[in-house]
N, C-alpha and C positions, 0 to 999 in steps of 0.2 A: 824817852825809851818806851817801846811798846809794852814791855812787861809791867811797868809801873801802871799803865792804863788798864791792863787786863786785871791786875791784882786789885786795883781800885774798884773796877766794875764788879768783881766777884765779892769783894768786901761789902760793897753797898747794896748787894742783892737783897730785896725784901725777903722776909722770912718764909712767906708762902710760895715763893718761886722754886723751881726745880734746880737744885744745886748741881745735879749730875749733868744736865743738858748745858748749863752755863759753863761748867768746868770743861766739858768737851769742846764747846765752841771756843772758849778762851785758849785751850791748848792748841787747837787747829790754827787759830789766828797767830799764836806765838810761833808755831812751827813754820807757817808760811812766811813769817817775817824774817826768818834766819837767812843770812847770806848763803849763796850756793857753796862756797868753799868752807863753810863752818861745819865743824863736827857736831852732830846732834847730841851725842852723849855728853860731851864737855859743856855744851850750852845748857843742856837739861840739868846738869849737876849745879851749874852756877845759878840757874833760875830757881832750882829747888832750895838752895841755901838762902836765897833772898825771900822765898815765899814761906819757908817752914815755920818761922816764928808766928805767922798769922794763921797757920793751919789749925791750931788748937782752938781758936775762937770762931772760925768761919768755916762751915761745912763745904762751901763751894771751893774755897782755897785748898782745903784738905783733899778734895777729889782732883783738883788741878795738880797737886803734888803727886798724887797716885799716877796720873798720866805722865808726869815728868819722870818718875821712877821706871815706869814701863818703857819709856823712850830710852833711858839709860841702858836697861837690860837688852833691849832690841839692838841698840848700837853695839854693845859688847858682844852679843851673839853673832852679829853680822860679820865681825872682824875675826872671829874664831875660825880656823881652817876646818873644813869638813873632810873627815876621813871616810873613804868609801870601801876600804878593805884591800886595796891593791890587787896584785895579780892573782892571788889565791881566791879572792872573792869572784873575780871575773871568770876564772876557770870553773869554779863551782857553779856559777850561773849558766855557763855554756853547757855544763854536764846536765843540769836540770832541764834545760831546754831541748836537749837531744833525745 
């Protein structure tokens, strides 16, 4: 599984290397490995459960978990319907333009 390889690489990162850049690259690699029909929010939740125990000991894994949480929030926000105000807002907009 690709997640195991990513976590291994983040865990084995030398102390002097940039944890932020490694976590971002690992997240993008993980994201691109997801199947097209896979929900990113659910996959991020499962990946975070697997990575969370290591996040306390390894800064790069902690940053990777931050990216996974952001993906969960983005997926949740994308499914929420957007209210635009309905006909009252459209009438008010037309009156402002006139």
